Structure formats: structure tokens, C-alpha cells
N, CA, C and O of each residue as an XYZ file, in Angstrom:
380
protein
N       3.981    -11.816    -32.699
C       3.229    -10.576    -32.696
C       2.379    -10.500    -33.958
O       2.854    -10.823    -35.047
N       1.148    -10.083    -33.822
C       0.273     -9.891    -34.976
C       0.387     -8.447    -35.469
O       0.495     -7.507    -34.681
N       0.361     -8.305    -36.765
C       0.452     -7.001    -37.413
C      -0.809     -6.751    -38.235
O      -1.628     -7.648    -38.435
N      -0.945     -5.522    -38.702
C      -2.028     -5.178    -39.613
C      -1.425     -4.848    -40.971
O      -0.355     -4.247    -41.064
N      -2.133     -5.252    -42.021
C      -1.724     -4.911    -43.366
C      -2.930     -4.465    -44.171
O      -4.051     -4.899    -43.906
N      -2.710     -3.604    -45.149
C      -3.778     -3.170    -46.044
C      -3.198     -2.526    -47.283
O      -2.060     -2.056    -47.287
N      -4.000     -2.510    -48.337
C      -3.670     -1.762    -49.535
C      -4.391     -0.429    -49.490
O      -5.388     -0.279    -48.783
N      -3.893      0.532    -50.238
C      -4.565      1.833    -50.287
C      -4.456      2.431    -51.684
O      -3.505      2.168    -52.419
N      -5.442      3.234    -52.028
C      -5.427      4.032    -53.248
C      -6.009      5.392    -52.910
O      -7.140      5.496    -52.435
N      -5.228      6.428    -53.159
C      -5.635      7.791    -52.839
C      -5.832      8.545    -54.146
O      -4.966      8.535    -55.021
N      -6.994      9.205    -54.268
C      -7.283      9.991    -55.463
C      -7.453     11.456    -55.080
O      -7.721     11.791    -53.926
N      -7.291     12.306    -56.063
C      -7.357     13.755    -55.864
C      -6.122     14.374    -56.496
O      -5.598     13.857    -57.483
N      -5.663     15.461    -55.938
C      -4.410     16.073    -56.399
C      -3.284     15.457    -55.577
O      -2.854     16.009    -54.564
N      -2.814     14.292    -56.044
C      -1.827     13.533    -55.271
C      -0.568     13.210    -56.066
O       0.347     12.569    -55.548
N      -0.515     13.654    -57.334
C       0.713     13.489    -58.110
C       1.295     14.872    -58.379
O       0.566     15.827    -58.645
N       2.615     14.962    -58.305
C       3.287     16.236    -58.525
C       3.303     17.129    -57.297
O       3.634     18.310    -57.395
N       2.947     16.576    -56.134
C       2.918     17.360    -54.884
C       3.682     16.630    -53.765
O       3.408     16.827    -52.581
N       4.643     15.785    -54.164
C       5.499     15.048    -53.215
C       4.702     14.109    -52.301
O       5.123     13.828    -51.178
N       3.544     13.621    -52.787
C       2.717     12.740    -51.967
C       3.442     11.429    -51.663
O       3.427     10.966    -50.523
N       4.072     10.833    -52.665
C       4.781      9.562    -52.428
C       5.911      9.744    -51.422
O       6.023      8.976    -50.467
N       6.747     10.756    -51.633
C       7.882     10.970    -50.735
C       7.412     11.243    -49.310
O       7.991     10.730    -48.353
N       6.374     12.043    -49.172
C       5.867     12.356    -47.839
C       5.244     11.122    -47.196
O       5.329     10.947    -45.980
N       4.618     10.264    -48.002
C       4.064      9.011    -47.481
C       5.174      8.113    -46.960
O       5.045      7.519    -45.889
N       6.266      8.011    -47.713
C       7.420      7.223    -47.266
C       7.930      7.759    -45.929
O       8.172      6.986    -45.001
N       8.093      9.069    -45.827
C       8.598      9.668    -44.589
C       7.665      9.399    -43.418
O       8.124      9.072    -42.324
N       6.355      9.533    -43.634
C       5.380      9.302    -42.562
C       5.394      7.833    -42.138
O       5.388      7.529    -40.945
N       5.414      6.927    -43.110
C       5.423      5.491    -42.801
C       6.691      5.090    -42.058
O       6.635      4.317    -41.101
N       7.832      5.612    -42.492
C       9.095      5.293    -41.818
C       9.108      5.846    -40.399
O       9.611      5.198    -39.481
N       8.560      7.032    -40.220
C       8.482      7.626    -38.880
C       7.657      6.733    -37.955
O       7.956      6.611    -36.767
N       6.616      6.108    -38.511
C       5.741      5.228    -37.727
C       6.294      3.804    -37.584
O       5.747      3.003    -36.826
N       7.369      3.488    -38.303
C       7.960      2.152    -38.226
C       7.225      1.118    -39.063
O       7.235     -0.068    -38.731
N       6.583      1.558    -40.152
C       5.844      0.650    -41.021
C       6.703      0.215    -42.201
O       7.715      0.843    -42.513
N       6.288     -0.868    -42.851
C       6.939     -1.359    -44.060
C       5.900     -1.429    -45.167
O       4.698     -1.462    -44.906
N       6.384     -1.451    -46.422
C       5.491     -1.543    -47.567
C       6.014     -0.704    -48.714
O       7.224     -0.551    -48.879
N       5.104     -0.161    -49.505
C       5.507      0.597    -50.685
C       4.404      1.555    -51.108
O       3.253      1.434    -50.688
N       4.792      2.527    -51.965
C       3.861      3.503    -52.533
C       4.333      3.823    -53.943
O       5.535      3.875    -54.202
N       3.376      4.042    -54.871
C       3.721      4.377    -56.255
C       2.608      5.199    -56.890
O       1.458      5.157    -56.452
N       2.966      5.943    -57.925
C       1.974      6.619    -58.753
C       1.333      5.593    -59.672
O       1.994      4.660    -60.127
N       0.035      5.767    -59.945
C      -0.664      4.923    -60.900
C      -0.950      5.757    -62.151
O      -1.113      6.974    -62.061
N      -1.011      5.120    -63.293
C      -1.267      5.822    -64.553
C      -2.605      6.560    -64.541
O      -2.793      7.504    -65.308
N      -3.529      6.144    -63.686
C      -4.848      6.788    -63.599
C      -4.792      8.137    -62.895
O      -5.770      8.884    -62.903
N      -3.636      8.455    -62.278
C      -3.500      9.712    -61.537
C      -3.607      9.551    -60.037
O      -3.463     10.520    -59.292
N      -3.859      8.326    -59.589
C      -3.940      8.070    -58.147
C      -2.574      7.656    -57.606
O      -1.620      7.478    -58.364
N      -2.496      7.509    -56.301
C      -1.326      6.953    -55.628
C      -1.781      5.676    -54.943
O      -2.785      5.668    -54.231
N      -1.039      4.597    -55.159
C      -1.387      3.295    -54.590
C      -0.249      2.782    -53.729
O       0.899      3.201    -53.876
N      -0.584      1.868    -52.828
C       0.460      1.265    -52.030
C      -0.048      0.204    -51.093
O      -1.227     -0.150    -51.102
N       0.851     -0.295    -50.290
C       0.530     -1.260    -49.257
C       1.335     -0.916    -48.019
O       2.509     -0.555    -48.103
N       0.687     -1.033    -46.867
C       1.348     -0.738    -45.596
C       1.163     -1.918    -44.648
O       0.111     -2.557    -44.636
N       2.185     -2.196    -43.861
C       2.144     -3.257    -42.855
C       2.896     -2.807    -41.616
O       3.886     -2.080    -41.700
N       2.410     -3.251    -40.466
C       3.092     -2.960    -39.219
C       2.164     -3.091    -38.040
O       1.061     -3.620    -38.176
N       2.595     -2.614    -36.866
C       1.749     -2.678    -35.670
C       0.411     -1.973    -35.930
O       0.361     -0.932    -36.586
N      -0.655     -2.553    -35.410
C      -2.017     -2.057    -35.672
C      -2.180     -0.564    -35.433
O      -2.717      0.141    -36.287
N      -1.727     -0.074    -34.291
C      -1.939      1.340    -33.971
C      -1.181      2.241    -34.937
O      -1.670      3.310    -35.302
N       0.005      1.820    -35.352
C       0.808      2.615    -36.292
C       0.189      2.559    -37.687
O       0.152      3.569    -38.389
N      -0.296      1.387    -38.089
C      -0.958      1.253    -39.390
C      -2.223      2.107    -39.430
O      -2.536      2.707    -40.458
N      -2.944      2.164    -38.323
C      -4.140      3.005    -38.242
C      -3.776      4.484    -38.338
O      -4.519      5.272    -38.925
N      -2.644      4.859    -37.767
C      -2.197      6.255    -37.850
C      -1.899      6.646    -39.290
O      -2.263      7.739    -39.724
N      -1.233      5.755    -40.043
C      -0.949      6.061    -41.443
C      -2.249      6.116    -42.240
O      -2.409      6.969    -43.112
N      -3.168      5.216    -41.945
C      -4.455      5.218    -42.651
C      -5.164      6.559    -42.455
O      -5.692      7.124    -43.413
N      -5.179      7.058    -41.250
C      -5.790      8.359    -40.971
C      -5.058      9.464    -41.727
O      -5.695     10.357    -42.285
N      -3.738      9.414    -41.751
C      -2.932     10.403    -42.467
C      -3.251     10.377    -43.960
O      -3.393     11.427    -44.587
N      -3.364      9.167    -44.533
C      -3.682      9.021    -45.957
C      -5.076      9.559    -46.274
O      -5.296     10.128    -47.343
N      -6.003      9.382    -45.358
C      -7.388      9.790    -45.598
C      -7.607     11.285    -45.387
O      -8.476     11.872    -46.032
N      -6.833     11.919    -44.493
C      -7.165     13.282    -44.082
C      -6.048     14.316    -44.209
O      -6.337     15.512    -44.241
N      -4.784     13.899    -44.282
C      -3.690     14.861    -44.224
C      -2.927     14.934    -45.540
O      -3.029     15.927    -46.260
N      -2.171     13.900    -45.858
C      -1.380     13.880    -47.078
C      -0.252     14.897    -47.049
O       0.073     15.467    -46.007
N       0.336     15.110    -48.220
C       1.462     16.050    -48.316
C       0.946     17.473    -48.421
O      -0.187     17.705    -48.843
N       1.794     18.431    -48.029
C       1.408     19.835    -48.254
C       1.191     20.033    -49.760
O       2.000     19.580    -50.570
N       0.133     20.690    -50.119
C      -0.165     20.920    -51.527
C      -1.056     19.868    -52.152
O      -1.552     20.053    -53.264
N      -1.266     18.762    -51.447
C      -2.146     17.727    -51.995
C      -3.608     18.035    -51.638
O      -3.899     18.809    -50.725
N      -4.499     17.409    -52.382
C      -5.924     17.447    -52.062
C      -6.436     16.019    -52.164
O      -6.431     15.431    -53.246
N      -6.873     15.464    -51.056
C      -7.350     14.083    -51.021
C      -8.855     14.093    -51.260
O      -9.625     14.602    -50.446
N      -9.260     13.519    -52.393
C     -10.691     13.393    -52.675
C     -11.250     12.115    -52.063
O     -12.363     12.100    -51.537
N     -10.459     11.037    -52.137
C     -10.926      9.750    -51.622
C      -9.727      8.867    -51.317
O      -8.714      8.913    -52.015
N      -9.849      8.067    -50.273
C      -8.827      7.075    -49.944
C      -9.525      5.740    -49.739
O     -10.256      5.549    -48.767
N      -9.293      4.823    -50.663
C      -9.857      3.482    -50.550
C      -8.855      2.578    -49.841
O      -7.700      2.472    -50.253
N      -9.305      1.932    -48.777
C      -8.492      0.945    -48.066
C      -9.021     -0.427    -48.476
O     -10.225     -0.676    -48.422
N      -8.119     -1.312    -48.884
C      -8.544     -2.637    -49.339
C      -7.755     -3.734    -48.639
O      -6.636     -3.525    -48.170
N      -8.369     -4.905    -48.585
C      -7.709     -6.096    -48.045
C      -7.104     -5.850    -46.664
O      -5.993     -6.303    -46.388
N      -7.824     -5.138    -45.795
C      -7.328     -4.902    -44.438
C      -7.384     -6.217    -43.680
O      -8.421     -6.878    -43.632
N      -6.264     -6.586    -43.092
C      -6.180     -7.911    -42.478
C      -5.138     -7.949    -41.373
O      -4.275     -7.077    -41.273
N      -5.239     -8.973    -40.554
C      -4.232     -9.264    -39.539
C      -3.238    -10.245    -40.147
O      -3.628    -11.240    -40.757
N      -1.959     -9.957    -39.976
C      -0.907    -10.820    -40.517
C       0.078    -11.170    -39.404
O       0.253    -10.416    -38.447
N       0.709    -12.318    -39.550
C       1.681    -12.770    -38.549
C       3.098    -12.308    -38.867
O       3.909    -12.097    -37.965
N       3.388    -12.153    -40.157
C       4.736    -11.788    -40.587
C       4.675    -10.634    -41.582
O       3.727    -10.522    -42.360
N       5.677     -9.792    -41.549
C       5.763     -8.674    -42.488
C       6.344     -9.161    -43.819
O       7.283     -9.956    -43.837
N       5.787     -8.685    -44.917
C       6.241     -9.094    -46.243
C       7.369     -8.220    -46.788
O       7.953     -8.548    -47.820
N       7.681     -7.123    -46.119
C       8.664     -6.160    -46.610
C       9.675     -5.848    -45.503
O       9.403     -6.048    -44.319
N      10.850     -5.353    -45.916
C      11.892     -4.971    -44.960
C      11.861     -3.500    -44.602
O      12.352     -3.097    -43.548
N      11.268     -2.681    -45.503
C      11.239     -1.239    -45.296
C      10.043     -0.683    -46.046
O       9.331     -1.420    -46.728
N       9.823      0.624    -45.918
C       8.785      1.295    -46.692
C       9.492      2.083    -47.777
O      10.359      2.908    -47.487
N       9.119      1.826    -49.051
C       9.848      2.429    -50.161
C       8.910      2.975    -51.231
O       7.732      2.629    -51.311
N       9.486      3.832    -52.033
C       8.781      4.411    -53.172
C       9.112      3.550    -54.396
O      10.275      3.258    -54.678
N       8.060      3.155    -55.111
C       8.255      2.371    -56.335
C       7.866      3.204    -57.535
O       7.113      4.172    -57.419
N       8.392      2.816    -58.710
C       8.018      3.549    -59.915
C       6.924      2.823    -60.672
O       6.479      3.294    -61.718
């Protein structure tokens, strides 16, 4: 089975509003694997992998929804690609 993978960086009011935790919950609900972390610049970064339609759903969520209380100014998606194998076992929050 082929999967989709990509990196993401979300800017705006995304730290201190449970953005990472809510991202983990959304990704796990969709059955995706990867990680999310706060960046020193004030953004939230991560990588997501999984079935194409589910990965697209998270991408839309990252670009337009986010956590309650967040404000998404921009969501950069990078290195979007088709992959044969998943690099992670679960979706987790990193420090």
C-alpha cells in the first residue's frame, strides 16, 4: 500500500492553546503516524504519514481549523510525497 507523507509548519497563535495536543488527537483519530512539536520561533512543526485521504484531512485541519483558541496565520506543507512504508509507529508530541 502506498501512503502519503509530509512535513508541516503552522504559524500564528499556536503555542499555549493546546495546538500540539489537539493535533495528536486529530491525527490519532485519522489513524496517522508522525510527530508534532513547538519550535523556538513560536511555530508548531511536525510530520504526518498515512493513507492519502486521511493525510489530506489532517492537512486541511492544520490549514483551517486547529485547536480551539488558536489562530492559524499560515501552514506550510513541505516534502509532500508518496511513501511505501511508514517511518513511525504512532503520532506523538515531541519536546
